[in-house]
MOPAC internal coordinates of N, CA, C and O (Angstrom, degrees):
PM7 1SCF
backbone

  N    0.0000 0     0.00 0     0.00 0    0    0    0
  C    1.4536 1     0.00 0     0.00 0    1    0    0
  C    1.5233 1   108.57 1     0.00 0    2    1    0
  O    1.2310 1   120.54 1   -44.49 1    3    2    1
  N    1.3156 1   116.58 1   135.51 1    3    2    1
  C    1.4675 1   121.74 1   177.52 1    5    3    2
  C    1.5244 1   109.29 1   -66.41 1    6    5    3
  O    1.2310 1   120.41 1     9.70 1    7    6    5
  N    1.3094 1   116.82 1  -170.30 1    7    6    5
  C    1.4558 1   120.03 1   178.42 1    9    7    6
  C    1.5228 1   109.91 1   -46.77 1   10    9    7
  O    1.2310 1   120.85 1   -47.51 1   11   10    9
  N    1.3263 1   115.99 1   132.49 1   11   10    9
  C    1.4551 1   119.16 1   179.90 1   13   11   10
  C    1.5236 1   110.23 1  -148.85 1   14   13   11
  O    1.2310 1   121.49 1   -23.46 1   15   14   13
  N    1.3133 1   114.75 1   156.54 1   15   14   13
  C    1.4471 1   121.20 1   176.40 1   17   15   14
  C    1.5191 1   109.54 1   -82.34 1   18   17   15
  O    1.2310 1   121.30 1   -32.36 1   19   18   17
  N    1.3286 1   115.13 1   147.64 1   19   18   17
  C    1.4600 1   122.07 1   175.07 1   21   19   18
  C    1.5155 1   106.83 1  -123.67 1   22   21   19
  O    1.2310 1   120.68 1   -56.34 1   23   22   21
  N    1.3158 1   116.30 1   123.66 1   23   22   21
  C    1.4511 1   121.88 1   177.65 1   25   23   22
  C    1.5146 1   108.30 1  -107.44 1   26   25   23
  O    1.2310 1   120.87 1   -69.51 1   27   26   25
  N    1.3343 1   115.95 1   110.49 1   27   26   25
  C    1.4641 1   121.33 1   175.30 1   29   27   26
  C    1.5197 1   106.63 1   -83.50 1   30   29   27
  O    1.2310 1   121.35 1   -57.37 1   31   30   29
  N    1.3149 1   115.02 1   122.63 1   31   30   29
  C    1.4499 1   121.40 1  -165.81 1   33   31   30
  C    1.5267 1   110.04 1  -145.17 1   34   33   31
  O    1.2310 1   121.05 1    -3.93 1   35   34   33
  N    1.3138 1   115.60 1   176.07 1   35   34   33
  C    1.4645 1   120.96 1   169.33 1   37   35   34
  C    1.5196 1   108.69 1  -146.78 1   38   37   35
  O    1.2310 1   120.42 1   -31.37 1   39   38   37
  N    1.3153 1   116.81 1   148.63 1   39   38   37
  C    1.4633 1   120.46 1   179.95 1   41   39   38
  C    1.5304 1   110.62 1   -61.10 1   42   41   39
  O    1.2310 1   121.19 1   -38.78 1   43   42   41
  N    1.3219 1   115.32 1   141.22 1   43   42   41
  C    1.4524 1   120.55 1   177.40 1   45   43   42
  C    1.5224 1   114.65 1    84.09 1   46   45   43
  O    1.2310 1   120.12 1   179.47 1   47   46   45
  N    1.3174 1   117.38 1    -0.53 1   47   46   45
  C    1.4664 1   121.74 1   178.49 1   49   47   46
  C    1.5255 1   107.70 1   -87.14 1   50   49   47
  O    1.2310 1   120.34 1   -68.38 1   51   50   49
  N    1.3331 1   116.96 1   111.62 1   51   50   49
  C    1.4710 1   119.29 1  -176.14 1   53   51   50
  C    1.5270 1   111.54 1   -66.91 1   54   53   51
  O    1.2310 1   119.50 1   146.74 1   55   54   53
  N    1.3216 1   118.55 1   -33.26 1   55   54   53
  C    1.4685 1   119.96 1   176.73 1   57   55   54
  C    1.5222 1   110.90 1   -66.56 1   58   57   55
  O    1.2310 1   120.66 1   139.48 1   59   58   57
  N    1.3339 1   116.35 1   -40.52 1   59   58   57
  C    1.4635 1   121.29 1   178.62 1   61   59   58
  C    1.5246 1   110.64 1   -63.45 1   62   61   59
  O    1.2310 1   120.98 1   132.09 1   63   62   61
  N    1.3173 1   115.73 1   -47.91 1   63   62   61
  C    1.4662 1   120.30 1  -178.64 1   65   63   62
  C    1.5204 1   111.00 1   -64.89 1   66   65   63
  O    1.2310 1   120.30 1   142.71 1   67   66   65
  N    1.3343 1   117.03 1   -37.29 1   67   66   65
  C    1.4600 1   120.44 1   178.44 1   69   67   66
  C    1.5197 1   112.18 1   -65.26 1   70   69   67
  O    1.2310 1   120.48 1   136.76 1   71   70   69
  N    1.3454 1   116.69 1   -43.24 1   71   70   69
  C    1.4605 1   119.72 1   179.41 1   73   71   70
  C    1.5274 1   110.63 1   -66.65 1   74   73   71
  O    1.2310 1   120.25 1   138.53 1   75   74   73
  N    1.3162 1   117.12 1   -41.47 1   75   74   73
  C    1.4692 1   119.27 1   177.88 1   77   75   74
  C    1.5265 1   110.52 1   -59.44 1   78   77   75
  O    1.2310 1   120.24 1   135.87 1   79   78   77
  N    1.3088 1   117.14 1   -44.13 1   79   78   77
  C    1.4603 1   120.82 1   179.91 1   81   79   78
  C    1.5313 1   111.09 1   -62.26 1   82   81   79
  O    1.2310 1   120.10 1   136.48 1   83   82   81
  N    1.3389 1   117.41 1   -43.52 1   83   82   81
  C    1.4668 1   120.72 1   178.87 1   85   83   82
  C    1.5222 1   111.09 1   -61.96 1   86   85   83
  O    1.2310 1   120.17 1   138.76 1   87   86   85
  N    1.3273 1   117.28 1   -41.24 1   87   86   85
  C    1.4629 1   121.15 1  -179.87 1   89   87   86
  C    1.5261 1   111.31 1   -66.41 1   90   89   87
  O    1.2310 1   120.31 1   139.55 1   91   90   89
  N    1.3107 1   117.01 1   -40.45 1   91   90   89
  C    1.4675 1   120.78 1  -178.81 1   93   91   90
  C    1.5308 1   112.27 1   -71.37 1   94   93   91
  O    1.2310 1   120.09 1   158.27 1   95   94   93
  N    1.3403 1   117.44 1   -21.73 1   95   94   93
  C    1.4735 1   120.91 1   179.35 1   97   95   94
  C    1.5233 1   113.09 1   -85.16 1   98   97   95
  O    1.2310 1   120.07 1   170.53 1   99   98   97
  N    1.3334 1   117.48 1    -9.47 1   99   98   97
  C    1.4644 1   119.63 1   179.86 1  101   99   98
  C    1.5195 1   110.11 1   -63.55 1  102  101   99
  O    1.2310 1   120.79 1   -29.31 1  103  102  101
  N    1.3314 1   116.09 1   150.69 1  103  102  101
  C    1.4547 1   121.49 1   178.98 1  105  103  102
  C    1.5143 1   109.27 1  -120.68 1  106  105  103
  O    1.2310 1   119.78 1   -65.53 1  107  106  105
  N    1.3146 1   118.02 1   114.47 1  107  106  105
  C    1.4651 1   126.63 1    -8.41 1  109  107  106
  C    1.5234 1   109.61 1   -76.71 1  110  109  107
  O    1.2310 1   120.34 1   -27.89 1  111  110  109
  N    1.3335 1   116.95 1   152.11 1  111  110  109
  C    1.4667 1   118.51 1   179.44 1  113  111  110
  C    1.5312 1   110.35 1   -68.15 1  114  113  111
  O    1.2310 1   120.15 1   -45.47 1  115  114  113
  N    1.3263 1   117.32 1   134.53 1  115  114  113
  C    1.4689 1   118.86 1   178.16 1  117  115  114
  C    1.5220 1   110.13 1   -71.13 1  118  117  115
  O    1.2310 1   120.10 1   -27.25 1  119  118  117
  N    1.3322 1   117.41 1   152.75 1  119  118  117
  C    1.4587 1   119.28 1   174.21 1  121  119  118
  C    1.5328 1   108.07 1   -58.86 1  122  121  119
  O    1.2310 1   120.56 1   -50.62 1  123  122  121
  N    1.3197 1   116.54 1   129.38 1  123  122  121
  C    1.4633 1   121.51 1  -172.90 1  125  123  122
  C    1.5174 1   110.60 1  -136.31 1  126  125  123
  O    1.2310 1   121.19 1   -47.62 1  127  126  125
  N    1.3314 1   115.34 1   132.38 1  127  126  125
  C    1.4639 1   122.31 1   172.29 1  129  127  126
  C    1.5176 1   106.31 1  -118.62 1  130  129  127
  O    1.2310 1   120.45 1   -52.24 1  131  130  129
  N    1.3288 1   116.75 1   127.76 1  131  130  129
  C    1.4600 1   121.69 1   177.82 1  133  131  130
  C    1.5260 1   107.74 1  -102.09 1  134  133  131
  O    1.2310 1   121.11 1   -53.61 1  135  134  133
  N    1.3397 1   115.49 1   126.39 1  135  134  133
  C    1.4617 1   121.71 1  -177.93 1  137  135  134
  C    1.5248 1   108.81 1  -115.39 1  138  137  135
  O    1.2310 1   120.77 1   -57.42 1  139  138  137
  N    1.3169 1   116.13 1   122.58 1  139  138  137
  C    1.4672 1   121.80 1   176.55 1  141  139  138
  C    1.5298 1   108.14 1   -80.25 1  142  141  139
  O    1.2310 1   120.14 1   -69.10 1  143  142  141
  N    1.3243 1   117.34 1   110.90 1  143  142  141
  C    1.4686 1   120.31 1  -177.38 1  145  143  142
  C    1.5199 1   112.02 1   -65.23 1  146  145  143
  O    1.2310 1   120.01 1   156.82 1  147  146  145
  N    1.3321 1   117.58 1   -23.18 1  147  146  145
  C    1.4686 1   120.19 1  -179.20 1  149  147  146
  C    1.5215 1   112.75 1   -73.78 1  150  149  147
  O    1.2310 1   120.20 1   168.52 1  151  150  149
  N    1.3344 1   117.23 1   -11.48 1  151  150  149
  C    1.4682 1   120.96 1   177.62 1  153  151  150
  C    1.5228 1   112.58 1   -83.26 1  154  153  151
  O    1.2310 1   120.06 1   171.28 1  155  154  153
  N    1.3319 1   117.49 1    -8.72 1  155  154  153
  C    1.4621 1   121.19 1  -175.70 1  157  155  154
  C    1.5302 1   109.04 1  -138.30 1  158  157  155
  O    1.2310 1   119.83 1   -66.62 1  159  158  157
  N    1.3403 1   117.93 1   113.38 1  159  158  157
  C    1.4717 1   120.64 1  -177.84 1  161  159  158
  C    1.5305 1   113.41 1   -56.23 1  162  161  159
  O    1.2310 1   119.86 1   146.35 1  163  162  161
  N    1.3358 1   117.87 1   -33.65 1  163  162  161
  C    1.4618 1   118.68 1   179.89 1  165  163  162
  C    1.5289 1   111.17 1   -69.97 1  166  165  163
  O    1.2310 1   120.11 1   142.19 1  167  166  165
  N    1.3321 1   117.40 1   -37.81 1  167  166  165
  C    1.4678 1   120.33 1   176.71 1  169  167  166
  C    1.5239 1   110.40 1   -70.13 1  170  169  167
  O    1.2310 1   120.73 1   142.33 1  171  170  169
  N    1.3157 1   116.22 1   -37.67 1  171  170  169
  C    1.4579 1   120.04 1   178.06 1  173  171  170
  C    1.5316 1   110.11 1   -62.23 1  174  173  171
  O    1.2310 1   120.42 1   137.87 1  175  174  173
  N    1.3215 1   116.80 1   -42.13 1  175  174  173
  C    1.4635 1   120.98 1   178.13 1  177  175  174
  C    1.5306 1   110.94 1   -68.50 1  178  177  175
  O    1.2310 1   120.47 1   142.56 1  179  178  177
  N    1.3236 1   116.72 1   -37.44 1  179  178  177
  C    1.4736 1   121.15 1  -177.54 1  181  179  178
  C    1.5254 1   112.37 1   -69.48 1  182  181  179
  O    1.2310 1   120.42 1   136.40 1  183  182  181
  N    1.3358 1   116.81 1   -43.60 1  183  182  181
  C    1.4539 1   120.35 1  -173.39 1  185  183  182
  C    1.5261 1   114.20 1  -103.86 1  186  185  183
  O    1.2310 1   119.74 1   157.94 1  187  186  185
  N    1.3279 1   118.11 1   -22.06 1  187  186  185
  C    1.4638 1   120.83 1   177.83 1  189  187  186
  C    1.5115 1   112.45 1    48.48 1  190  189  187
  O    1.2310 1   121.34 1    55.04 1  191  190  189
  N    1.3299 1   115.05 1  -124.96 1  191  190  189
  C    1.4580 1   121.20 1  -179.79 1  193  191  190
  C    1.5218 1   112.22 1   -95.34 1  194  193  191
  O    1.2310 1   119.98 1  -166.44 1  195  194  193
  N    1.3165 1   117.65 1    13.56 1  195  194  193
  C    1.4643 1   122.08 1  -176.63 1  197  195  194
  C    1.5215 1   113.95 1   -81.58 1  198  197  195
  O    1.2310 1   119.65 1   179.60 1  199  198  197
  N    1.3159 1   118.27 1    -0.40 1  199  198  197
  C    1.4562 1   120.39 1  -179.20 1  201  199  198
  C    1.5250 1   109.73 1   -68.56 1  202  201  199
  O    1.2310 1   119.20 1   -29.50 1  203  202  201
  N    1.3025 1   119.13 1   150.50 1  203  202  201
  C    1.4566 1   127.16 1     3.47 1  205  203  202
  C    1.5219 1   112.20 1   -79.08 1  206  205  203
  O    1.2310 1   121.55 1   -36.69 1  207  206  205
  N    1.3237 1   114.64 1   143.31 1  207  206  205
  C    1.4604 1   122.39 1   173.72 1  209  207  206
  C    1.5197 1   106.53 1  -122.25 1  210  209  207
  O    1.2310 1   121.15 1   -48.96 1  211  210  209
  N    1.3125 1   115.41 1   131.04 1  211  210  209
  C    1.4552 1   120.53 1  -178.01 1  213  211  210
  C    1.5207 1   109.29 1  -113.73 1  214  213  211
  O    1.2310 1   120.88 1   -44.61 1  215  214  213
  N    1.3105 1   115.93 1   135.39 1  215  214  213
  C    1.4495 1   121.30 1   176.58 1  217  215  214
  C    1.5121 1   109.17 1  -139.52 1  218  217  215
  O    1.2310 1   120.73 1    -3.85 1  219  218  217
  N    1.3193 1   116.22 1   176.15 1  219  218  217
  C    1.4613 1   119.34 1   172.42 1  221  219  218
  C    1.5076 1   108.71 1  -135.91 1  222  221  219
  O    1.2310 1   122.23 1   -38.39 1  223  222  221
  N    1.3151 1   113.33 1   141.61 1  223  222  221
  C    1.4631 1   121.55 1  -177.90 1  225  223  222
  C    1.5097 1   110.15 1  -110.78 1  226  225  223
  O    1.2310 1   122.60 1   -37.39 1  227  226  225
  N    1.3252 1   112.63 1   142.61 1  227  226  225
  C    1.4631 1   121.05 1   172.47 1  229  227  226
  C    1.5220 1   106.64 1  -124.88 1  230  229  227
  O    1.2310 1   120.71 1     0.89 1  231  230  229
  N    1.2968 1   116.26 1  -179.11 1  231  230  229
  C    1.4662 1   120.21 1   177.49 1  233  231  230
  C    1.5264 1   111.12 1   -63.82 1  234  233  231
  O    1.2310 1   120.13 1   158.32 1  235  234  233
  N    1.3341 1   117.36 1   -21.68 1  235  234  233
  C    1.4635 1   120.29 1  -175.46 1  237  235  234
  C    1.5195 1   114.48 1  -104.04 1  238  237  235
  O    1.2310 1   119.20 1   176.05 1  239  238  237
  N    1.3314 1   119.14 1    -3.95 1  239  238  237
  C    1.4572 1   119.09 1   178.68 1  241  239  238
  C    1.5167 1   113.13 1   158.03 1  242  241  239
  O    1.2310 1   122.17 1    13.43 1  243  242  241
  N    1.3149 1   113.46 1  -166.57 1  243  242  241
  C    1.4640 1   120.32 1  -177.73 1  245  243  242
  C    1.5213 1   109.64 1  -130.35 1  246  245  243
  O    1.2310 1   121.21 1   -37.26 1  247  246  245
  N    1.3256 1   115.29 1   142.74 1  247  246  245
  C    1.4578 1   121.72 1   175.99 1  249  247  246
  C    1.5232 1   107.62 1  -123.98 1  250  249  247
  O    1.2310 1   120.23 1   -53.86 1  251  250  249
  N    1.3292 1   117.16 1   126.14 1  251  250  249
  C    1.4570 1   120.35 1   175.03 1  253  251  250
  C    1.5193 1   108.40 1   -82.52 1  254  253  251
  O    1.2310 1   121.23 1   -38.53 1  255  254  253
  N    1.3107 1   115.26 1   141.47 1  255  254  253
  C    1.4532 1   121.67 1  -179.93 1  257  255  254
  C    1.5274 1   109.43 1   -97.13 1  258  257  255
  O    1.2310 1   120.41 1   -21.65 1  259  258  257
  N    1.3335 1   116.83 1   158.35 1  259  258  257
  C    1.4716 1   118.91 1   174.64 1  261  259  258
  C    1.5329 1   109.25 1   -60.85 1  262  261  259
  O    1.2310 1   121.02 1   -16.56 1  263  262  261
  N    1.3230 1   115.65 1   163.44 1  263  262  261
  C    1.4694 1   119.87 1   178.32 1  265  263  262
  C    1.5255 1   108.91 1   -58.55 1  266  265  263
  O    1.2310 1   121.34 1   -47.25 1  267  266  265
  N    1.3239 1   115.04 1   132.75 1  267  266  265
  C    1.4642 1   120.88 1  -178.65 1  269  267  266
  C    1.5301 1   108.61 1   -75.96 1  270  269  267
  O    1.2310 1   119.87 1   -55.63 1  271  270  269
  N    1.3367 1   117.86 1   124.37 1  271  270  269
  C    1.4618 1   119.50 1   175.28 1  273  271  270
  C    1.5304 1   109.89 1   -58.97 1  274  273  271
  O    1.2310 1   119.85 1   -51.82 1  275  274  273
  N    1.3210 1   117.89 1   128.18 1  275  274  273
  C    1.4754 1   120.50 1  -171.73 1  277  275  274
  C    1.5225 1   115.05 1   -64.54 1  278  277  275
  O    1.2310 1   119.46 1   161.08 1  279  278  277
  N    1.3179 1   118.63 1   -18.92 1  279  278  277
  C    1.4688 1   120.07 1  -178.01 1  281  279  278
  C    1.5200 1   113.61 1   -87.14 1  282  281  279
  O    1.2310 1   120.20 1   173.58 1  283  282  281
  N    1.3308 1   117.23 1    -6.42 1  283  282  281
  C    1.4668 1   119.29 1  -179.53 1  285  283  282
  C    1.5214 1   110.76 1   -73.10 1  286  285  283
  O    1.2310 1   120.89 1   -47.78 1  287  286  285
  N    1.3103 1   115.91 1   132.22 1  287  286  285
  C    1.4670 1   121.86 1   176.23 1  289  287  286
  C    1.5231 1   108.69 1  -144.50 1  290  289  287
  O    1.2310 1   121.33 1   -19.13 1  291  290  289
  N    1.2927 1   115.06 1   160.87 1  291  290  289
  C    1.4641 1   123.46 1   172.31 1  293  291  290
  C    1.5307 1   112.57 1    50.33 1  294  293  291
  O    1.2310 1   120.12 1    53.23 1  295  294  293
  N    1.3250 1   117.37 1  -126.77 1  295  294  293
  C    1.4581 1   121.67 1  -174.75 1  297  295  294
  C    1.5248 1   111.72 1   -59.95 1  298  297  295
  O    1.2310 1   120.32 1   140.76 1  299  298  297
  N    1.3260 1   116.98 1   -39.24 1  299  298  297
  C    1.4668 1   119.90 1  -179.94 1  301  299  298
  C    1.5285 1   110.98 1   -61.91 1  302  301  299
  O    1.2310 1   120.06 1   143.17 1  303  302  301
  N    1.3149 1   117.48 1   -36.83 1  303  302  301
  C    1.4638 1   121.20 1   177.69 1  305  303  302
  C    1.5297 1   110.39 1   -68.77 1  306  305  303
  O    1.2310 1   120.04 1   138.73 1  307  306  305
  N    1.3183 1   117.53 1   -41.27 1  307  306  305
  C    1.4681 1   120.72 1   176.60 1  309  307  306
  C    1.5292 1   111.48 1   -61.12 1  310  309  307
  O    1.2310 1   120.76 1   135.62 1  311  310  309
  N    1.3186 1   116.15 1   -44.38 1  311  310  309
  C    1.4625 1   120.49 1   178.55 1  313  311  310
  C    1.5157 1   110.11 1   -62.03 1  314  313  311
  O    1.2310 1   119.96 1   135.82 1  315  314  313
  N    1.3313 1   117.68 1   -44.18 1  315  314  313
  C    1.4690 1   122.48 1   178.99 1  317  315  314
  C    1.5255 1   110.47 1   -59.73 1  318  317  315
  O    1.2310 1   120.10 1   135.89 1  319  318  317
  N    1.3332 1   117.42 1   -44.11 1  319  318  317
  C    1.4650 1   120.81 1   178.37 1  321  319  318
  C    1.5236 1   110.29 1   -59.29 1  322  321  319
  O    1.2310 1   120.31 1   134.28 1  323  322  321
  N    1.3330 1   117.01 1   -45.72 1  323  322  321
  C    1.4605 1   120.88 1   179.41 1  325  323  322
  C    1.5174 1   112.41 1   -62.39 1  326  325  323
  O    1.2310 1   120.20 1   137.47 1  327  326  325
  N    1.3121 1   117.22 1   -42.53 1  327  326  325
  C    1.4662 1   121.45 1   179.62 1  329  327  326
  C    1.5256 1   112.03 1   -65.79 1  330  329  327
  O    1.2310 1   120.91 1   156.33 1  331  330  329
  N    1.3256 1   115.87 1   -23.67 1  331  330  329
  C    1.4572 1   120.00 1  -178.98 1  333  331  330
  C    1.5217 1   112.62 1  -101.20 1  334  333  331
  O    1.2310 1   120.72 1  -162.83 1  335  334  333
  N    1.3398 1   116.23 1    17.17 1  335  334  333
  C    1.4418 1   120.71 1   168.82 1  337  335  334
  C    1.5046 1   118.07 1    99.23 1  338  337  335
  O    1.2310 1   119.19 1   171.57 1  339  338  337
  N    1.3318 1   119.15 1    -8.43 1  339  338  337
  C    1.4664 1   119.35 1   179.79 1  341  339  338
  C    1.5092 1   109.03 1   -74.53 1  342  341  339
  O    1.2310 1   119.81 1   -62.02 1  343  342  341
  N    1.3398 1   117.96 1   117.98 1  343  342  341
  C    1.4608 1   120.56 1  -174.52 1  345  343  342
  C    1.5173 1   114.15 1   -62.95 1  346  345  343
  O    1.2310 1   119.58 1   157.48 1  347  346  345
  N    1.3295 1   118.41 1   -22.52 1  347  346  345
  C    1.4571 1   120.36 1   179.11 1  349  347  346
  C    1.5097 1   112.66 1   -85.39 1  350  349  347
  O    1.2310 1   119.59 1   178.10 1  351  350  349
  N    1.3228 1   118.39 1    -1.90 1  351  350  349
  C    1.4556 1   120.85 1  -177.38 1  353  351  350
  C    1.5022 1   111.55 1  -100.24 1  354  353  351
  O    1.2310 1   120.85 1   -76.08 1  355  354  353
  N    1.2955 1   115.98 1   103.92 1  355  354  353
  C    1.4617 1   121.39 1   176.42 1  357  355  354
  C    1.5091 1   107.91 1  -167.79 1  358  357  355
  O    1.2310 1   120.75 1   -10.37 1  359  358  357
  N    1.3113 1   116.16 1   169.63 1  359  358  357
  C    1.4720 1   119.78 1   177.70 1  361  359  358
  C    1.5030 1   110.06 1  -126.18 1  362  361  359
  O    1.2310 1   120.10 1   180.00 1  363  362  361

């Protein structure tokens, strides 16, 4: 998969589910992989209760993005992604 977003999440987290929904509603939706941190003890230790955490992966590594402001939606979210380095985020 080319550059894609990674959403570190956990089931039942309303902030996680809300961010995933906002990302999937973007036009066009960016490639997105959702990772349940509770399935991996190292991810659980790394992120704890800090989810949702959004990052993007390339062939050479991963970059974590700053916390997404919860009020961003649609075009504003795309612009924010672009400003924070995700190549698929722009208008």
